[in-house]
C-alpha positions in Angstrom: -18.6 23.5 -17.1 -21.6 21.1 -17.2 -23.5 19.9 -14.2 -25.3 16.6 -14.0 -27.7 16.3 -11.1 -28.2 12.9 -9.5 -31.8 13.0 -8.4 -32.3 11.2 -5.1 -34.8 13.4 -3.4 -33.3 15.0 -0.3 -30.0 13.2 -1.1 -29.6 14.6 -4.6 -26.2 15.9 -5.5 -24.5 17.5 -8.5 -21.6 16.1 -10.5 -19.5 18.8 -12.1 -18.0 18.0 -15.5 -15.5 20.2 -17.3 -12.0 21.1 -18.2 -9.8 22.6 -15.5 -12.0 21.7 -12.5 -9.0 20.7 -10.4 -7.6 24.2 -10.8 -10.8 26.0 -9.9 -10.9 27.4 -6.3 -14.6 28.3 -6.3 -16.2 25.0 -7.3 -17.5 24.3 -3.8 -19.4 27.5 -3.8 -20.9 26.8 -7.3 -22.3 23.4 -6.4 -23.5 24.4 -2.9 -22.1 21.3 -1.3 -21.4 21.0 2.4 -19.0 18.1 1.9 -17.2 16.3 -0.9 -16.8 12.6 -1.5 -13.7 11.8 -3.5 -13.6 8.4 -5.2 -10.4 7.3 -6.9 -8.2 4.3 -7.2 -4.6 3.4 -6.1 -3.2 4.5 -9.5 -4.9 7.9 -9.9 -5.2 9.0 -6.3 -1.4 9.6 -5.8 -1.3 11.7 -8.9 -4.3 14.0 -8.2 -5.6 13.7 -4.6 -3.5 16.5 -3.2 -4.4 19.0 -5.8 -8.0 18.0 -5.7 -8.3 18.2 -1.9 -6.4 21.4 -1.3 -9.1 23.9 -2.5 -11.7 21.8 -0.5 -9.8 22.0 2.8 -12.6 24.0 4.4 -15.2 21.3 3.7 -15.7 17.8 4.9 -13.9 15.3 2.7 -14.5 11.6 2.5 -11.9 9.7 0.5 -12.7 6.3 -1.0 -9.6 4.8 -2.6 -10.3 1.6 -4.4 -7.8 -1.0 -5.6 -6.9 -0.6 -9.3 -8.9 -2.8 -11.7 -12.3 -3.3 -13.2 -14.1 -5.4 -10.7 -14.2 -5.2 -6.9 -15.8 -7.2 -4.2 -17.4 -5.6 -1.2 
């Protein structure tokens, strides 16, 4: 597993990159996160959201599901 840290001062956070992360049950402990944002789209979310969110049930989850496509307006 590789970790990319987004440096934002006190708002810094890690991005975990690696094979099999959806199956790991200990990833919340390894990143030290209190909560987890999950960003997906309307095509991918139905396929993976349940398996991604299940091991994170004891943490705060914020789901952002975007429409499918390349460009989005706010």
